[in-house]
N, C-alpha and C positions, 0 to 999 in steps of 0.2 A: 504494499499500500504506499502511495506517495506521501511526502511531507505535508502537502496541501490537504489531502484526504484525512491525514491524521489530525490535522488542526480542525478540520471540519467536524470530525467525530468527537474531538474534545469539546468543541463548541456545543454539540448536541448533548454531551455528557454532563458538563458542569458549568462552563463559562468562567471558571475562576482563574485560569492561567492567563498570563499577559497577552499571549498571541490569540487565544480564543476570545478573550474580552475584546481585543482590538477588532477582530473579525466581526463579533457581534455588533459593536458600534458602527462599523463600516456598513453593515447590511441594514441596521435600523435607520441610519441616516439616508441611505439609498431609498428604502421603502418610504420613508416620510416625504422625501423630495418628490418621488414618483406619484404618490397619492395626492399631494398638495398641487402638483402640476396638473393632474387630472381634474382636481376640483376647480382650479382657476380656469383652465383652458377649455374644459368640456362639460363640466357639470356645475357651473357656478350657481345655477338656479336650483340645484338639488341638495347641496350639502353646505352646512355651515362649518366654522372652524372646529367646534366641539365634535361634530359628527365625523369630520376628516380624521381627527385625532383618534376617535374610536375605531375608525377603519384601518389606521396604521396598526393599532393593537391587534385587530382581527387578522391582518395579514401576517404579522410577526408570529402570532399564535399558530397560524396554519403552517408557517414555515418550520417553526421549532417543534411542532407536534407531529411532523412526519414528512412534510414536502421535501425538506433538505436532505433527509436520509435517502431520497431517490436520486439525488444528484451524483453523477459519475465523472464529472469533469476534473481537470487537473490545474485549474488556474482561477484567479479572481475574476478576470473578465468573463470567463465562461459561467462562473457562479452568478455574477451580476446579471448576465443575460437570462439565466434560468429564474432568478428572482424577479426580474422584470416581467417575465411571462405570468408567474404566479400572481404578482401584484396587479397587473393589468386585468387578469381574470376575476380577481376578487373585487376590484373596484367596479368592473363592468357589471358583475352580478349585483353589487349593492346599488348601482344606478338603476338597474332593471327592477329591483325590488321597490325602489322609491318611485319609479314611474308606475308600476303596477299598483302601488298604494294610491297614487294620485288618480289613476283611472278608476279604481274602485270607489273613491270618495266622490269623484265627479258623476259616476253613474248613479250613486245614491241620491245626489241632490238635483241632478238634471232632470228636468220635465220631459224633454225629448232628446235623449242622447243620440249622437251620431257615432257609428262604429269607429270612425278615424279621427273625430274631432279632438279627443283627449290626447292624441299622440302628436298633434301638430306642434305644440309648444315644446315638445322633447325631441324634435327631429334633429336638432343640432347634435345631440348626444349620439343618435343613431348614424348620422353621417360621419362624425369625427372618430367614432370608435375604430380601432385597428382590426378590421375584419380579417380573420384567419383564412383568407382565400388568396390564391395566386392572383397577381395583378392582371395577367392575361385572361384569367377566368372572370375576374371581376369586370374588366373592361368589356369582354364579350357579352356578359349578361346585361350590362348597362346599355349597350348598343342594341341588344335584342328587345329590351323593354321599350327603348325609344322607337324602334321600328313598329311596335305594336303587335306583331304576330311572327311566328316562325316563317310563315309563307312570304310576308313582306320583307323580312330580313334576308331570306334566301334570294329574293328578287334583287334587293339592293346590292348584296354581296356577290351576286352571280354564281351562286352555288345551288345545289338541289336542296329541297326541304328535308330530304332524308339525312343529308350531311349535317344540317343544323340540329336535327333531332338527335343524331349520334353524339354531336359535341355536347349538347345539353345533358344527355344521359351520362356522359363521362364526368361532367362537372358535378351532377347530382350524386354520382357514385362516390366522388371525393368528399362531398359534403357529408354524406351518410356515414363515411368511415371516420370522420372527425370525433375527437372526444366530446362528451355531451356539452360542456360550456362553449367550446368553439362552435359546435353545431347550432346551439341556440343563438349565439351572436350573429352567425351567418344567415340563419333563418330570419332573424329580426331585420337584418340589413336588406335581405331579398324583398320582404314585404314593404320596407320603406322606399326602396329603389323603384319597385313597381308603382307605388302610389305617386311618387314624384314624376315618373315618366307619363302616367296617365293624368296628371294634373289635379289629382285628388287632394 
């Protein structure tokens, strides 16, 4: 086992040594910075400072309770990349929970609720989130939504409708194979992108 992995195992075991404590402080500062950046840049209307602080604690708890034990890299940059993924997933799930709470409250008080009205004020979160979909797939789907149908897209692109269907099926297979949080994020983005393209 490498020296870096030994330090990481020491962090998970006690955090009392100088190296493990330094690593813990590095990770906690990174998580706090990432969460607060998310709060400012993408969810300023969803979380206050106290809620962001609680979210930092939730992320660190998840990391220390098991997520870090799954890391198999050999360097700090690799570890920070791993922690960034965990942090982004946690913050996105928290944002989705907050949006769902708003939707539930709006449905309770609205006399004539519209199925998409309560999402419009939160479209910025859905647009800005890092969708775990390859850029080429994301661009393809956006162009397909803009065309309005597979047949129209096939006509514009000069390909057969069957070719479009096969491409969509391959993208769908990749989405279905994603971990649950990534798949939920992608599905939310798909719904939003379709609404934007249709002008809803």
